[in-house]
Backbone as XML, in Angstrom:
<?xml version="1.0"?>
<chain id="A" units="angstrom">
  <residue number="1" name="MET">
    <atom name="N" x="-13.576" y="11.176" z="18.992"/>
    <atom name="CA" x="-12.348" y="10.095" z="18.541"/>
    <atom name="C" x="-11.423" y="10.716" z="17.516"/>
  </residue>
  <residue number="2" name="THR">
    <atom name="N" x="-10.164" y="10.983" z="17.997"/>
    <atom name="CA" x="-9.340" y="11.696" z="16.855"/>
    <atom name="C" x="-8.350" y="10.249" z="15.932"/>
  </residue>
  <residue number="3" name="ARG">
    <atom name="N" x="-7.841" y="9.393" z="16.676"/>
    <atom name="CA" x="-7.188" y="8.658" z="15.953"/>
    <atom name="C" x="-7.342" y="7.111" z="16.295"/>
  </residue>
  <residue number="4" name="PRO">
    <atom name="N" x="-8.645" y="6.599" z="15.532"/>
    <atom name="CA" x="-9.076" y="5.253" z="15.571"/>
    <atom name="C" x="-8.317" y="4.238" z="15.284"/>
  </residue>
  <residue number="5" name="ARG">
    <atom name="N" x="-8.497" y="2.949" z="16.336"/>
    <atom name="CA" x="-7.506" y="1.817" z="15.718"/>
    <atom name="C" x="-8.629" y="0.906" z="16.325"/>
  </residue>
  <residue number="6" name="LEU">
    <atom name="N" x="-8.172" y="-0.232" z="15.717"/>
    <atom name="CA" x="-8.910" y="-1.826" z="16.014"/>
    <atom name="C" x="-8.631" y="-1.821" z="17.539"/>
  </residue>
  <residue number="7" name="VAL">
    <atom name="N" x="-9.610" y="-2.343" z="18.110"/>
    <atom name="CA" x="-9.308" y="-3.146" z="19.702"/>
    <atom name="C" x="-8.331" y="-3.852" z="19.498"/>
  </residue>
  <residue number="8" name="THR">
    <atom name="N" x="-7.445" y="-4.119" z="20.576"/>
    <atom name="CA" x="-6.400" y="-5.460" z="20.559"/>
    <atom name="C" x="-6.971" y="-6.616" z="20.591"/>
  </residue>
  <residue number="9" name="GLY">
    <atom name="N" x="-6.453" y="-7.517" z="19.529"/>
    <atom name="CA" x="-6.864" y="-8.668" z="19.382"/>
    <atom name="C" x="-7.933" y="-8.867" z="18.094"/>
  </residue>
  <residue number="10" name="ALA">
    <atom name="N" x="-8.294" y="-7.946" z="17.562"/>
    <atom name="CA" x="-9.073" y="-7.782" z="16.540"/>
    <atom name="C" x="-8.337" y="-7.754" z="14.989"/>
  </residue>
  <residue number="11" name="ARG">
    <atom name="N" x="-8.844" y="-8.626" z="14.058"/>
    <atom name="CA" x="-8.244" y="-8.295" z="12.717"/>
    <atom name="C" x="-9.197" y="-8.488" z="11.730"/>
  </residue>
  <residue number="12" name="LEU">
    <atom name="N" x="-8.721" y="-7.932" z="10.662"/>
    <atom name="CA" x="-9.579" y="-8.137" z="9.429"/>
    <atom name="C" x="-8.853" y="-9.240" z="8.440"/>
  </residue>
  <residue number="13" name="ARG">
    <atom name="N" x="-10.387" y="-9.553" z="7.806"/>
    <atom name="CA" x="-9.912" y="-10.618" z="6.694"/>
    <atom name="C" x="-10.785" y="-10.738" z="5.755"/>
  </residue>
  <residue number="14" name="TYR">
    <atom name="N" x="-10.599" y="-11.163" z="4.616"/>
    <atom name="CA" x="-11.358" y="-11.548" z="3.695"/>
    <atom name="C" x="-11.674" y="-12.989" z="3.531"/>
  </residue>
  <residue number="15" name="ASP">
    <atom name="N" x="-12.816" y="-13.437" z="3.681"/>
    <atom name="CA" x="-13.152" y="-14.838" z="3.874"/>
    <atom name="C" x="-13.378" y="-15.346" z="2.191"/>
  </residue>
  <residue number="16" name="GLU">
    <atom name="N" x="-12.701" y="-16.212" z="1.530"/>
    <atom name="CA" x="-12.681" y="-16.525" z="0.163"/>
    <atom name="C" x="-14.121" y="-17.319" z="-0.036"/>
  </residue>
  <residue number="17" name="VAL">
    <atom name="N" x="-14.023" y="-18.347" z="0.835"/>
    <atom name="CA" x="-15.215" y="-19.188" z="0.958"/>
    <atom name="C" x="-16.646" y="-18.278" z="0.940"/>
  </residue>
  <residue number="18" name="ARG">
    <atom name="N" x="-16.678" y="-17.544" z="1.883"/>
    <atom name="CA" x="-18.207" y="-17.045" z="2.085"/>
    <atom name="C" x="-18.275" y="-15.633" z="1.237"/>
  </residue>
  <residue number="19" name="GLU">
    <atom name="N" x="-16.864" y="-15.141" z="0.626"/>
    <atom name="CA" x="-17.024" y="-14.140" z="-0.122"/>
    <atom name="C" x="-17.337" y="-12.772" z="0.372"/>
  </residue>
  <residue number="20" name="GLU">
    <atom name="N" x="-16.670" y="-12.563" z="1.615"/>
    <atom name="CA" x="-17.015" y="-11.380" z="2.512"/>
    <atom name="C" x="-15.959" y="-11.041" z="3.444"/>
  </residue>
  <residue number="21" name="HIS">
    <atom name="N" x="-16.199" y="-9.875" z="3.747"/>
    <atom name="CA" x="-14.923" y="-9.197" z="4.411"/>
    <atom name="C" x="-15.438" y="-9.435" z="6.089"/>
  </residue>
  <residue number="22" name="GLN">
    <atom name="N" x="-14.600" y="-9.676" z="6.958"/>
    <atom name="CA" x="-15.125" y="-10.042" z="8.108"/>
    <atom name="C" x="-14.025" y="-9.337" z="9.258"/>
  </residue>
  <residue number="23" name="LEU">
    <atom name="N" x="-14.231" y="-8.785" z="10.434"/>
    <atom name="CA" x="-13.531" y="-8.308" z="11.115"/>
    <atom name="C" x="-13.698" y="-9.505" z="12.505"/>
  </residue>
  <residue number="24" name="LEU">
    <atom name="N" x="-12.412" y="-10.205" z="12.857"/>
    <atom name="CA" x="-12.374" y="-11.379" z="13.838"/>
    <atom name="C" x="-12.066" y="-10.426" z="15.233"/>
  </residue>
  <residue number="25" name="ILE">
    <atom name="N" x="-12.819" y="-11.125" z="15.983"/>
    <atom name="CA" x="-12.730" y="-10.427" z="17.449"/>
    <atom name="C" x="-12.751" y="-11.915" z="18.349"/>
  </residue>
  <residue number="26" name="PRO">
    <atom name="N" x="-12.126" y="-11.789" z="19.482"/>
    <atom name="CA" x="-12.021" y="-12.799" z="20.241"/>
    <atom name="C" x="-13.589" y="-13.482" z="20.676"/>
  </residue>
  <residue number="27" name="GLU">
    <atom name="N" x="-14.365" y="-12.802" z="20.505"/>
    <atom name="CA" x="-15.929" y="-13.178" z="20.665"/>
    <atom name="C" x="-16.421" y="-13.761" z="19.744"/>
  </residue>
  <residue number="28" name="GLY">
    <atom name="N" x="-15.962" y="-13.399" z="18.545"/>
    <atom name="CA" x="-16.613" y="-14.024" z="17.414"/>
    <atom name="C" x="-16.306" y="-13.264" z="16.123"/>
  </residue>
  <residue number="29" name="VAL">
    <atom name="N" x="-17.287" y="-13.112" z="14.999"/>
    <atom name="CA" x="-17.018" y="-12.585" z="13.844"/>
    <atom name="C" x="-17.946" y="-11.622" z="13.447"/>
  </residue>
  <residue number="30" name="VAL">
    <atom name="N" x="-17.480" y="-10.507" z="12.997"/>
    <atom name="CA" x="-18.264" y="-9.430" z="12.660"/>
    <atom name="C" x="-18.195" y="-9.327" z="10.869"/>
  </residue>
  <residue number="31" name="ARG">
    <atom name="N" x="-19.564" y="-9.436" z="10.422"/>
    <atom name="CA" x="-19.382" y="-9.233" z="8.834"/>
    <atom name="C" x="-19.519" y="-7.945" z="8.488"/>
  </residue>
  <residue number="32" name="LEU">
    <atom name="N" x="-18.726" y="-7.592" z="7.560"/>
    <atom name="CA" x="-18.517" y="-6.086" z="6.932"/>
    <atom name="C" x="-18.924" y="-6.027" z="5.377"/>
  </residue>
  <residue number="33" name="ASN">
    <atom name="N" x="-19.433" y="-5.006" z="5.077"/>
    <atom name="CA" x="-19.596" y="-4.693" z="3.736"/>
    <atom name="C" x="-18.228" y="-4.178" z="3.186"/>
  </residue>
  <residue number="34" name="PRO">
    <atom name="N" x="-17.791" y="-4.264" z="1.888"/>
    <atom name="CA" x="-16.530" y="-3.768" z="1.360"/>
    <atom name="C" x="-16.196" y="-2.588" z="2.065"/>
  </residue>
  <residue number="35" name="THR">
    <atom name="N" x="-17.232" y="-1.424" z="1.810"/>
    <atom name="CA" x="-16.838" y="0.068" z="2.176"/>
    <atom name="C" x="-16.284" y="-0.228" z="3.731"/>
  </residue>
  <residue number="36" name="ALA">
    <atom name="N" x="-17.282" y="-0.740" z="4.406"/>
    <atom name="CA" x="-16.823" y="-0.774" z="6.039"/>
    <atom name="C" x="-15.293" y="-1.293" z="6.315"/>
  </residue>
  <residue number="37" name="ALA">
    <atom name="N" x="-15.023" y="-2.332" z="5.410"/>
    <atom name="CA" x="-13.770" y="-3.112" z="5.502"/>
    <atom name="C" x="-12.608" y="-2.129" z="4.981"/>
  </residue>
  <residue number="38" name="GLU">
    <atom name="N" x="-12.808" y="-1.296" z="4.111"/>
    <atom name="CA" x="-11.831" y="-0.202" z="3.368"/>
    <atom name="C" x="-11.606" y="0.838" z="4.663"/>
  </residue>
  <residue number="39" name="VAL">
    <atom name="N" x="-12.886" y="1.268" z="5.040"/>
    <atom name="CA" x="-12.654" y="2.330" z="6.361"/>
    <atom name="C" x="-11.993" y="1.876" z="7.607"/>
  </residue>
  <residue number="40" name="LEU">
    <atom name="N" x="-12.273" y="0.495" z="7.893"/>
    <atom name="CA" x="-11.366" y="-0.146" z="9.422"/>
    <atom name="C" x="-10.044" y="-0.658" z="8.624"/>
  </residue>
  <residue number="41" name="GLU">
    <atom name="N" x="-9.468" y="-0.820" z="7.681"/>
    <atom name="CA" x="-8.127" y="-1.015" z="7.285"/>
    <atom name="C" x="-7.498" y="0.297" z="7.380"/>
  </residue>
  <residue number="42" name="LEU">
    <atom name="N" x="-8.107" y="1.413" z="7.395"/>
    <atom name="CA" x="-7.208" y="2.540" z="7.667"/>
    <atom name="C" x="-7.431" y="3.057" z="9.314"/>
  </residue>
  <residue number="43" name="CYS">
    <atom name="N" x="-8.090" y="2.363" z="10.020"/>
    <atom name="CA" x="-8.038" y="2.615" z="11.273"/>
    <atom name="C" x="-6.841" y="1.950" z="12.007"/>
  </residue>
  <residue number="44" name="ASP">
    <atom name="N" x="-5.641" y="2.749" z="11.875"/>
    <atom name="CA" x="-4.385" y="2.028" z="12.403"/>
    <atom name="C" x="-4.012" y="2.833" z="13.666"/>
  </residue>
  <residue number="45" name="GLY">
    <atom name="N" x="-4.496" y="3.638" z="13.912"/>
    <atom name="CA" x="-4.046" y="4.311" z="15.348"/>
    <atom name="C" x="-3.153" y="5.528" z="15.095"/>
  </residue>
  <residue number="46" name="GLU">
    <atom name="N" x="-2.737" y="5.531" z="13.511"/>
    <atom name="CA" x="-1.804" y="6.727" z="13.183"/>
    <atom name="C" x="-2.506" y="7.762" z="12.406"/>
  </residue>
  <residue number="47" name="ARG">
    <atom name="N" x="-3.876" y="7.382" z="11.661"/>
    <atom name="CA" x="-4.216" y="8.355" z="11.140"/>
    <atom name="C" x="-5.319" y="8.752" z="11.695"/>
  </residue>
  <residue number="48" name="SER">
    <atom name="N" x="-5.774" y="10.081" z="11.389"/>
    <atom name="CA" x="-7.000" y="10.786" z="12.297"/>
    <atom name="C" x="-8.096" y="10.703" z="11.295"/>
  </residue>
  <residue number="49" name="VAL">
    <atom name="N" x="-9.476" y="10.721" z="11.992"/>
    <atom name="CA" x="-10.473" y="10.544" z="10.889"/>
    <atom name="C" x="-10.475" y="11.679" z="9.776"/>
  </residue>
  <residue number="50" name="ASP">
    <atom name="N" x="-9.740" y="12.911" z="9.975"/>
    <atom name="CA" x="-9.713" y="13.645" z="8.860"/>
    <atom name="C" x="-8.791" y="13.100" z="7.880"/>
  </residue>
  <residue number="51" name="ALA">
    <atom name="N" x="-7.812" y="12.440" z="8.264"/>
    <atom name="CA" x="-6.894" y="11.800" z="7.237"/>
    <atom name="C" x="-7.438" y="10.578" z="6.511"/>
  </residue>
  <residue number="52" name="ILE">
    <atom name="N" x="-8.375" y="9.827" z="7.238"/>
    <atom name="CA" x="-9.004" y="8.411" z="6.671"/>
    <atom name="C" x="-9.992" y="9.235" z="5.859"/>
  </residue>
  <residue number="53" name="VAL">
    <atom name="N" x="-10.857" y="10.137" z="6.111"/>
    <atom name="CA" x="-11.741" y="10.723" z="4.856"/>
    <atom name="C" x="-10.928" y="11.085" z="3.861"/>
  </residue>
  <residue number="54" name="GLY">
    <atom name="N" x="-9.961" y="11.979" z="3.857"/>
    <atom name="CA" x="-8.979" y="12.671" z="3.073"/>
    <atom name="C" x="-8.476" y="11.219" z="1.885"/>
  </residue>
  <residue number="55" name="GLU">
    <atom name="N" x="-7.927" y="10.405" z="2.454"/>
    <atom name="CA" x="-7.625" y="8.951" z="1.559"/>
    <atom name="C" x="-8.775" y="8.616" z="0.934"/>
  </residue>
  <residue number="56" name="LEU">
    <atom name="N" x="-9.898" y="8.361" z="1.582"/>
    <atom name="CA" x="-11.019" y="7.864" z="0.706"/>
    <atom name="C" x="-11.592" y="8.622" z="-0.145"/>
  </residue>
  <residue number="57" name="SER">
    <atom name="N" x="-11.829" y="10.080" z="-0.020"/>
    <atom name="CA" x="-12.348" y="10.994" z="-0.500"/>
    <atom name="C" x="-11.392" y="11.007" z="-2.155"/>
  </residue>
  <residue number="58" name="ALA">
    <atom name="N" x="-10.033" y="10.742" z="-1.649"/>
    <atom name="CA" x="-9.202" y="10.915" z="-3.016"/>
    <atom name="C" x="-9.191" y="9.628" z="-3.824"/>
  </residue>
  <residue number="59" name="ARG">
    <atom name="N" x="-9.471" y="8.263" z="-3.197"/>
    <atom name="CA" x="-10.064" y="7.241" z="-4.052"/>
    <atom name="C" x="-11.237" y="7.249" z="-4.633"/>
  </residue>
  <residue number="60" name="TYR">
    <atom name="N" x="-12.206" y="7.998" z="-4.338"/>
    <atom name="CA" x="-13.620" y="8.074" z="-5.060"/>
    <atom name="C" x="-13.764" y="9.677" z="-5.709"/>
  </residue>
  <residue number="61" name="ASP">
    <atom name="N" x="-12.766" y="10.052" z="-6.059"/>
    <atom name="CA" x="-12.836" y="11.303" z="-6.873"/>
    <atom name="C" x="-13.598" y="12.493" z="-5.925"/>
  </residue>
  <residue number="62" name="GLY">
    <atom name="N" x="-12.895" y="12.656" z="-5.090"/>
    <atom name="CA" x="-13.423" y="13.667" z="-4.187"/>
    <atom name="C" x="-14.741" y="13.546" z="-3.373"/>
  </residue>
  <residue number="63" name="ALA">
    <atom name="N" x="-15.217" y="12.498" z="-3.358"/>
    <atom name="CA" x="-16.531" y="12.302" z="-2.747"/>
    <atom name="C" x="-16.693" y="12.675" z="-1.480"/>
  </residue>
  <residue number="64" name="ASP">
    <atom name="N" x="-17.608" y="13.290" z="-0.734"/>
    <atom name="CA" x="-17.736" y="13.956" z="0.622"/>
    <atom name="C" x="-18.151" y="12.375" z="1.405"/>
  </residue>
  <residue number="65" name="LEU">
    <atom name="N" x="-17.058" y="12.016" z="2.250"/>
    <atom name="CA" x="-17.677" y="10.780" z="3.155"/>
    <atom name="C" x="-17.367" y="10.821" z="4.141"/>
  </residue>
  <residue number="66" name="ARG">
    <atom name="N" x="-17.054" y="12.471" z="4.767"/>
    <atom name="CA" x="-17.052" y="12.337" z="6.196"/>
    <atom name="C" x="-18.243" y="11.873" z="7.113"/>
  </residue>
  <residue number="67" name="GLY">
    <atom name="N" x="-19.282" y="12.078" z="6.852"/>
    <atom name="CA" x="-20.654" y="11.668" z="7.587"/>
    <atom name="C" x="-20.472" y="10.285" z="8.105"/>
  </residue>
  <residue number="68" name="ASP">
    <atom name="N" x="-20.245" y="9.592" z="6.759"/>
    <atom name="CA" x="-20.321" y="7.841" z="6.767"/>
    <atom name="C" x="-19.274" y="7.550" z="7.370"/>
  </residue>
  <residue number="69" name="VAL">
    <atom name="N" x="-18.229" y="7.928" z="7.049"/>
    <atom name="CA" x="-17.016" y="7.540" z="7.921"/>
    <atom name="C" x="-17.056" y="7.631" z="9.577"/>
  </residue>
  <residue number="70" name="GLN">
    <atom name="N" x="-17.526" y="8.960" z="9.667"/>
    <atom name="CA" x="-17.721" y="9.430" z="11.093"/>
    <atom name="C" x="-18.758" y="8.190" z="11.786"/>
  </residue>
  <residue number="71" name="GLU">
    <atom name="N" x="-19.809" y="8.067" z="11.213"/>
    <atom name="CA" x="-20.884" y="7.140" z="11.707"/>
    <atom name="C" x="-20.389" y="5.706" z="11.740"/>
  </residue>
  <residue number="72" name="LEU">
    <atom name="N" x="-19.793" y="5.411" z="10.987"/>
    <atom name="CA" x="-19.279" y="3.957" z="11.041"/>
    <atom name="C" x="-18.203" y="4.098" z="12.117"/>
  </residue>
  <residue number="73" name="VAL">
    <atom name="N" x="-17.421" y="4.797" z="12.119"/>
    <atom name="CA" x="-16.346" y="4.711" z="13.150"/>
    <atom name="C" x="-17.204" y="4.831" z="14.657"/>
  </residue>
  <residue number="74" name="ASP">
    <atom name="N" x="-17.826" y="5.769" z="14.839"/>
    <atom name="CA" x="-18.882" y="6.013" z="16.035"/>
    <atom name="C" x="-19.398" y="4.800" z="16.364"/>
  </residue>
  <residue number="75" name="ALA">
    <atom name="N" x="-20.025" y="3.847" z="15.382"/>
    <atom name="CA" x="-20.821" y="2.678" z="15.800"/>
    <atom name="C" x="-19.883" y="1.588" z="16.072"/>
  </residue>
  <residue number="76" name="MET">
    <atom name="N" x="-18.766" y="1.396" z="15.573"/>
    <atom name="CA" x="-17.695" y="0.388" z="15.911"/>
    <atom name="C" x="-17.319" y="0.809" z="17.414"/>
  </residue>
  <residue number="77" name="ALA">
    <atom name="N" x="-17.004" y="2.116" z="17.585"/>
    <atom name="CA" x="-16.536" y="2.478" z="18.984"/>
    <atom name="C" x="-17.707" y="2.012" z="19.987"/>
  </residue>
  <residue number="78" name="GLN">
    <atom name="N" x="-18.937" y="2.285" z="19.637"/>
    <atom name="CA" x="-19.956" y="2.009" z="20.606"/>
    <atom name="C" x="-19.991" y="0.475" z="20.734"/>
  </residue>
  <residue number="79" name="ARG">
    <atom name="N" x="-19.641" y="-0.452" z="19.803"/>
    <atom name="CA" x="-19.664" y="-1.893" z="20.233"/>
    <atom name="C" x="-18.445" y="-2.202" z="20.728"/>
  </residue>
  <residue number="80" name="GLY">
    <atom name="N" x="-17.279" y="-1.298" z="20.768"/>
    <atom name="CA" x="-16.172" y="-1.611" z="21.548"/>
    <atom name="C" x="-15.150" y="-2.281" z="20.484"/>
  </residue>
  <residue number="81" name="LEU">
    <atom name="N" x="-15.293" y="-2.037" z="19.397"/>
    <atom name="CA" x="-14.337" y="-2.753" z="18.203"/>
    <atom name="C" x="-13.353" y="-1.647" z="17.942"/>
  </residue>
  <residue number="82" name="VAL">
    <atom name="N" x="-13.537" y="-0.502" z="18.205"/>
    <atom name="CA" x="-12.725" y="0.529" z="17.878"/>
    <atom name="C" x="-12.463" y="1.556" z="18.762"/>
  </residue>
  <residue number="83" name="VAL">
    <atom name="N" x="-11.320" y="1.869" z="19.290"/>
    <atom name="CA" x="-10.848" y="2.599" z="20.574"/>
    <atom name="C" x="-9.970" y="4.043" z="19.724"/>
  </residue>
  <residue number="84" name="ASP">
    <atom name="N" x="-9.750" y="5.056" z="20.456"/>
    <atom name="CA" x="-9.059" y="5.992" z="20.195"/>
    <atom name="C" x="-7.348" y="5.849" z="20.763"/>
  </residue>
  <residue number="85" name="ALA">
    <atom name="N" x="-6.848" y="5.843" z="19.819"/>
    <atom name="CA" x="-5.349" y="5.552" z="20.051"/>
    <atom name="C" x="-4.581" y="6.813" z="20.567"/>
  </residue>
  <residue number="86" name="ALA">
    <atom name="N" x="-5.300" y="7.985" z="20.606"/>
    <atom name="CA" x="-4.748" y="9.138" z="21.173"/>
    <atom name="C" x="-5.201" y="9.267" z="22.855"/>
  </residue>
  <residue number="87" name="ALA">
    <atom name="N" x="-5.834" y="8.403" z="23.213"/>
    <atom name="CA" x="-6.532" y="8.298" z="24.484"/>
    <atom name="C" x="-5.730" y="7.884" z="25.418"/>
  </residue>
</chain>
């Protein structure tokens, strides 16, 4: 996957009552930890996985996040929640 984006109809939100990040999809709600929400916010179909990793690495003092970002994007793609905008 080169330029991930959320599937059509999905959107991110923060539920103030439950104090949790959520991915709203037509079939329901996926609860997200703050890190997953941060990655998915960058999955806009414009940024490559490399660009997402670079941006997050800059936010976190150069941490190597490639494996974690790729794992999350792949897991979300397997669930049909993220697609490749380049395809």
